[in-house]
N, C-alpha and C positions, 0 to 999 in steps of 0.2 A: 175769079170765078171758080166756084166749087163744082166738083163732079157730081152727077146725080145721086150717087150713093152716099154722099156726105151731107145731104140736106136733112132737115129734121124729120119729115115723114118717111123717108126711105133709108135713113142711116141704120136703124136697128133691124131692118128686114134681112140683111145678109145673114144674121144669126139664125133666122128661121130656115133658110135654105141649108145651112150647115147642119142644123138639128135634124132636118128631114133625111139628109144623107147618113148621119150617125145612126138614126133609128132604123133606116133601111138596111144597113149593114150589121145591125146588132145580132142577127142569127150567126153570122160568121165570127163576130167577136166573142160571142158566147161559146161557140164551139172551140175557138182557140183557147179561151180561158179554161174550159173544162179539160182540154188536152194538156196544156202547158202550165196551168196554174199560175204561180207567182212570176213566171218568166214574162208573161204578157205585160203586166204593169211595169216590171223592171225595164223591159225593152222600150216601152212608151216613154218612161222617164229619161232613159238614156238618149232616146231620139230627140226629146225636147231639149236636153242639154246640148247635144251635138248640133242641132239646128241653130241654137243661139250662139254657140262658139263659132260656127261657120259663118253665120249671118253677121254677127257683130265683130268678131275677131278678125275675119278675113275680108269683110266688106261685101259679101255676096248677099245682097238683099233678098233674092229669091228664096234662099234657104230659110229665111225667117217665116215664110208662109207655111212651110212644112211644120213649123212649131205649132201652128194653129191646129193642125190635124192631130198631132201628138197630145196636146194639152186638152183638147175637147174630147178625144176618145178615152183619155185616162180615167176620168171619173165615171164614164158611162159603162 
């Protein structure tokens, strides 16, 4: 039995919720980027790598969810 979010009509909807959060915090991310310039993407990239190393290397699966935040905020 699949969880409700894994079914066809509800599977892609998780992305909409994440997108709304990313758009809602965009004034904060814009201010951070104006103040710290290229440090912001560098920290996001390093955070994504660190989350993968912790998640896959040490077997802490909860850390891989942090990777979603880093990866989705990076291009925005």
